[in-house]
Kinemage of the C-alpha trace (Angstrom):
@kinemage 1
@onewidth
@group {chain A} dominant
@subgroup {mainchain}
@vectorlist {calphas} color= white
{ca unk a 1} P -7.614 61.115 68.541
{ca unk a 2} L -4.336 59.545 69.180
{ca unk a 3} L -4.709 57.077 66.211
{ca unk a 4} L -5.161 60.081 63.992
{ca unk a 5} L -1.982 61.196 64.866
{ca unk a 6} L -0.099 58.426 64.618
{ca unk a 7} L -1.527 57.675 61.199
{ca unk a 8} L -0.628 60.780 60.050
{ca unk a 9} L 3.085 60.575 61.269
{ca unk a 10} L 3.676 57.592 59.249
{ca unk a 11} L 2.313 59.482 56.513
{ca unk a 12} L 4.739 62.133 56.775
{ca unk a 13} L 7.576 59.292 57.480
{ca unk a 14} L 6.561 57.856 53.943
{ca unk a 15} L 6.558 61.225 52.488
{ca unk a 16} L 9.589 61.677 53.954
{ca unk a 17} L 11.400 59.500 51.492
{ca unk a 18} L 11.886 60.442 47.862
{ca unk a 19} L 11.885 57.234 46.085
{ca unk a 20} L 8.671 56.804 47.577
{ca unk a 21} L 7.524 60.587 47.025
{ca unk a 22} L 8.075 59.222 43.269
{ca unk a 23} L 6.099 56.329 43.556
{ca unk a 24} L 3.526 58.691 45.089
{ca unk a 25} L 3.359 60.728 41.808
{ca unk a 26} L 3.485 57.955 39.616
{ca unk a 27} L 0.615 56.212 41.492
{ca unk a 28} L -1.345 59.256 41.155
{ca unk a 29} L -1.735 59.164 37.348
{ca unk a 30} L -3.104 55.665 37.596
{ca unk a 31} L -2.799 51.932 38.605
{ca unk a 32} L 1.055 50.254 37.915
{ca unk a 33} L 2.703 47.066 38.609
{ca unk a 34} L 5.632 46.439 41.003
{ca unk a 35} L 7.946 46.292 37.760
{ca unk a 36} L 6.750 49.290 36.026
{ca unk a 37} L 7.407 51.045 39.436
{ca unk a 38} L 10.683 49.592 39.658
{ca unk a 39} L 11.854 49.857 36.179
{ca unk a 40} L 12.506 54.120 36.158
{ca unk a 41} L 14.551 53.605 39.521
{ca unk a 42} L 17.521 52.154 40.540
{ca unk a 43} L 17.514 50.050 42.605
{ca unk a 44} L 16.618 46.116 43.361
{ca unk a 45} L 12.189 45.079 42.414
{ca unk a 46} L 13.260 43.581 46.631
{ca unk a 47} L 14.313 47.259 48.013
{ca unk a 48} L 10.711 48.465 45.940
{ca unk a 49} L 8.931 46.128 47.702
{ca unk a 50} L 10.141 47.675 51.047
{ca unk a 51} L 9.329 51.679 50.028
{ca unk a 52} L 6.022 49.656 49.328
{ca unk a 53} L 5.281 47.471 52.043
{ca unk a 54} L 6.099 51.321 53.687
{ca unk a 55} L 3.090 53.430 51.947
{ca unk a 56} L 0.778 50.216 52.105
{ca unk a 57} L 1.304 50.327 56.380
{ca unk a 58} L 0.137 54.017 56.431
{ca unk a 59} L -2.970 53.875 53.820
{ca unk a 60} L -1.089 55.507 50.794
{ca unk a 61} L -1.264 53.257 48.770
{ca unk a 62} L -3.009 49.684 48.508
{ca unk a 63} L -1.933 46.323 45.921
{ca unk a 64} L -3.479 44.002 44.676
{ca unk a 65} L -2.296 40.568 43.138
{ca unk a 66} L -3.798 39.178 39.884
{ca unk a 67} L -2.117 36.242 38.927
{ca unk a 68} L 1.610 36.919 39.238
{ca unk a 69} L 1.115 40.894 38.617
{ca unk a 70} L 1.096 42.342 42.122
{ca unk a 71} L -0.244 46.145 40.796
{ca unk a 72} L -0.469 49.068 43.528
{ca unk a 73} L -3.525 52.122 43.197
{ca unk a 74} L -3.042 55.149 45.691
{ca unk a 75} L -5.480 55.798 48.227
{ca unk a 76} L -6.848 59.049 48.418
{ca unk a 77} L -7.667 58.849 51.866
{ca unk a 78} L -4.323 58.545 53.249
{ca unk a 79} L -3.051 61.660 51.348
{ca unk a 80} L -6.307 63.568 52.401
{ca unk a 81} L -5.109 63.388 56.269
{ca unk a 82} L -1.850 65.051 55.375
{ca unk a 83} L -3.947 67.660 53.088
{ca unk a 84} L -5.954 68.505 56.024
{ca unk a 85} L -2.991 68.545 58.357
{ca unk a 86} L -1.627 71.440 56.125
{ca unk a 87} L -4.755 73.349 55.338
{ca unk a 88} L -4.727 73.897 58.733
{ca unk a 89} L -1.771 74.612 59.785
{ca unk a 90} L -1.854 76.816 56.566
{ca unk a 91} L -5.347 78.611 57.847
{ca unk a 92} L -3.546 79.162 61.219
{ca unk a 93} L -0.297 80.985 59.726
{ca unk a 94} L -2.260 83.652 57.222
{ca unk a 95} L -4.541 84.609 60.310
{ca unk a 96} L -1.125 85.210 62.040
{ca unk a 97} L 0.599 86.337 59.161
{ca unk a 98} L -2.763 88.749 59.021
{ca unk a 99} L -3.025 90.010 61.929
{ca unk a 100} L 0.718 90.822 61.841
{ca unk a 101} L 0.150 92.971 59.023
{ca unk a 102} L -2.544 94.771 60.616
{ca unk a 103} L -0.168 95.640 63.629
{ca unk a 104} L 3.015 96.677 61.231
{ca unk a 105} L 0.500 99.193 59.343
{ca unk a 106} L -1.149 100.348 62.348
{ca unk a 107} L 2.325 101.307 63.747
{ca unk a 108} L 3.623 102.417 60.453
{ca unk a 109} L 0.115 104.789 60.561
{ca unk a 110} L 1.563 105.743 64.343
{ca unk a 111} L 4.988 107.303 63.168
{ca unk a 112} L 3.392 108.945 60.115
{ca unk a 113} L 1.164 110.829 62.077
{ca unk a 114} L 1.931 114.765 62.549
{ca unk a 115} L 2.774 115.697 65.904
{ca unk a 116} L 0.256 118.337 68.274
{ca unk a 117} L 2.424 121.003 68.319
{ca unk a 118} L 3.403 121.418 71.968
{ca unk a 119} L 1.781 123.176 74.211
{ca unk a 120} L 2.760 126.572 75.102
{ca unk a 121} L 3.274 127.640 78.626
{ca unk a 122} L 2.386 131.363 79.766
{ca unk a 123} L 5.531 132.881 79.488
{ca unk a 124} L 5.482 131.213 75.706
{ca unk a 125} L 2.967 133.719 74.252
{ca unk a 126} L 5.062 135.767 72.390
{ca unk a 127} L 5.890 138.647 74.828
{ca unk a 128} L 9.062 140.244 75.131
{ca unk a 129} L 10.536 141.712 78.625
C-alpha cells in the first residue's frame, strides 16, 4: 500500500494550499480553461500553471490542450482517495466517542445509585445498656 499512502500524501499536500483548493472548488462546477481559472486569482498565469501542475501530479485535476486552449477537469477518483481516508478516520473516532459516552454514562449511573446502608454489627441493634 505504499503507492496509496504516497498518493494520499500528495493529495493532502496539494489541498493544503488555499489557491489550489479554490481551483479544485471551481472545477467541481465544470471544466475551465487555464485563463478562466487564472482570471479571479491575483497571480500570474505561470504561477497558476505551477499550481495546476501540482494538482495534476497528484491526479486531482487533468488537462487537455485543444489548439491554444488548455482546459482543466476535476478527477473525482483523486478526491475520492482523500474522502475514503477521512471517512475511515471519522468512523474510527465515532466508535471511540461512542465507547467514551457509554463509559461516562455508566460512571454517572454508578454515582447516582443509592448506597446500601452499612450492615449493623451485633452491638448496633438498638439495645441500650
